[in-house]
N, C-alpha and C positions, 0 to 999 in steps of 0.2 A: 504493500500500500504506500502510495506516495504521500509526502508531507511537505508543508511549507510553513513559514512564519506568518501568523495572523497579523494583519496590519492594524488591528484594534488592540488585542490583548498582548501582542508581542510574544506569544507562546508558539512553539512548534506543534502544529496540529495536522491531522490527516486531511487531505484534500479529496474532493469529490471527482467523479470522472469528467465533469464538464469544466473543471478549472483549467484555464490557460496560463502557462507559466509567466507570461508577461503582464498579466492582470494583477492588480492588488488583491490579495487573498484575505477574505474574512471568514473565520471559522464558524461552524454551525452553532456553537455556544453563543458567540457574539451576535450572530444573526437572530437567535432566539431572544436575547436580551434586548436587541433593538426593537423587535416586534412588540415585546412586552412594554418597552419604554413608551411606545406610542399609545398603547392601550391603557396604561396605568394612570394617565394624567387626570381623568375624571374621578377615578377611585381615590387617588392620593390627595387631590386638592378640592374635592367636592364638585358638585354640579354647579359650577360658577355661572354657566350660561343661563340657567333658569333664574338665578338671582339677578343677573344683569338685565334680563328682560323685564323683571318685576320692578327694577329701579328706574328704567328709562324707556320712553317710546322709541320707535324706530328712528335711526339716525341721531340718537341722543336728544337731550332736552333742548328746547328753544332758548335763546338768550333771554335773560331776565329783563323785566320791564321796570325794575326799580322797586318792586313789591318785596315784602319780607321773603327771605329765602333765595333771592336772586343771586347773592354771592355764592351760595352753595351750587346753584345751577351753573354759573360760569365756571366754577372750579371743576364740576363734573364734566362740562364740555371740554375743558382743557385736558382733562385726563383721558377722555375718549379720543380726542385728536392726537394726543401723544401716543396712545396705544396703536391706533390704526387711522392715520390721516386719510381723508378722502383723496381719491386720485382720479386723474383723467387718462385718456389713452386706452390701449387695448392690451390684453394678455391673451395671445393667440386670437381667438374670435370673441373674447369676452370684453364688453364695453365696461371699463372699470367705473365709469361715472354712475352706472345704474346699480352698483353693488351697495349693499347695506352694511356698514361697519358694525352695527349692533347684532348682526346675524353671524353666528360662528362659522357657518360654511362660507359665507361671503368674505369673512375676515381672512380665511385661508388664502383666497386668491389675492386679496389686497396685500397680505404679507409676502406672498410669493412674488407679486409684482415689484416689491421693493428689493428683490434679490435676483436681478437679471442674470447674474453670474452662476446661479444655481438652477435656472429653469431647464436648460437642456439636460443637465445631469439627472434631474428628477424625472423628466419626460422619458429619458433612456433607462431609468431605474438603476442608475449607478449607485453602488454601495458607498464608495469613497471617491473623493476628488481632491486634488491639490490646488489650494489657493494661496499663492505666494509661498510662504514658508510653512503653511499649515496643511494638514490633511484632515478633511472633515467629512462627515456623513451628511449629505445635503438634506435628506428627508428628516433626520433628527434635528438638524439645525432649524428648519422651518417649524418643526413640532415644538421646540423649546420657545420659539418666538410666539407661537399660538398659545402656549401655556401662560406666558407672561401677559400677553394681550388679554386673555380671559381673566386673569387676576386683576388687571387694571380696570377692565370694564365692570367687573363686579365689586371693585374696591375691597377685595378679600384675598389675602389679608391686607389691611390698610397700610401696613408698613412698606409694602411694595411701592405704592405711589409716593409715600413720604420719602422713601429712599431715592426714588427717581428725581423728585424735586430737589433734594439735597445735592445730588450729583450734578444736575444741570446748573445749579447755583455755583457749584465748584468749578464750572467751566467745561464740563464734558459734553460732547455732542449727543444728540438724542439716540442715534443708532448704537453708539458705544455704550450708553447707559442701558439700553435694552440688552446688549450682550452681557453686561455685568449682572443684570437681573436674571438672565438666562443661566448664567453660571451657578447662581444660587439654586434655581429651580432644578437644574440638571443634577446638582449635588444631592438634592432631596430624592430625586427619582433613582439615582444611582444607589444611594444607601438603601432605599426600599427594595430594589431588585437584587443588588449584588450581596448585600449584607442582611437582607430580610428584616430591616429595622423599620418600625412604624414611623409615620410622619410625626415630627417633633416640632411644634410651633416655636418653642423657645430656641431650638437649634437653628431654625430658619431665620428668626429675628436676629440672632447673634451673627449669622452669616451676612445678613443685610447690613448690620451695623459695621461689619468689618470692611465693607466697600468704602472707598475704592482701593484701600491698601492691599487687600488680598488679591484683587484683580491686577494691580500693578506688579505685585510680587510674582504672580503667575506668568505675566507677560515677560518679565525680566528673566525668569527661569527657563522659558521655553527654548531659546537657542541651545542652552546646555543640555536640556533633556532630549532635544532632537538629535544632538551629537551622540549622546549615550544610547538612544534607541537605535541609531544607525549602526553603532558598534555591536550592539546586541544582535541585530538582524544578521550582520555579517558573520558573527561567531556562530549563530544558529545554522546559517547556511553552510559553513564549513563542517560543522558536526553532521549535518544532513548528508553532505557529499561523501564524507568518510564512511557513514553508515551505508550509503548506497553502494559504495565500492566494496565494502566488506561483505 
């Protein structure tokens, strides 16, 4: 049985008959985790879409007219626009102007439209692609954006929006802030799937409080880790070649 180093877990795993040597290999275990990763969002974070629909009419609340509560409505509108701003243009044959950001299915396409660099990979069902110095799973990347967008629309937990406002005030751009929030959500999903740990609101709040320091540390450490992973992959390949010759 042939084997290769998984591009996700970096372990030497058996390959299937359809694997092509030049392709990035993802093992069956990581594919299973990725599938569960997508399915677990509603169970882990609750049915946020139902709460969002109860809190606001389609396309979010209208701007306040100066009556009591208008400040909260403006704040809600800012939160909705931050999560999924309305867009013009087309995504394939979909007219983005007709999509409803308050609808979870429509939000998927609005988020995908903000990621033109991932659209072809998702259409071709690619498991991993390289963007600059990073290798990412395009489907999971969009899924994490959807989780954060759902949290923002429902304002649950409220610390997500509070953290986003704090990071914007610190000078970070909107999309990078969303990536920071995604890193916290993905950590929760990873712990739930990999370590079978239940969702811990206190742990999540602590992770949000740690931003942006934890994000900057991760970004600074990435080049060193990429170098180490490359060395590990080469070592695994040498071991595999020796085993094949033996």
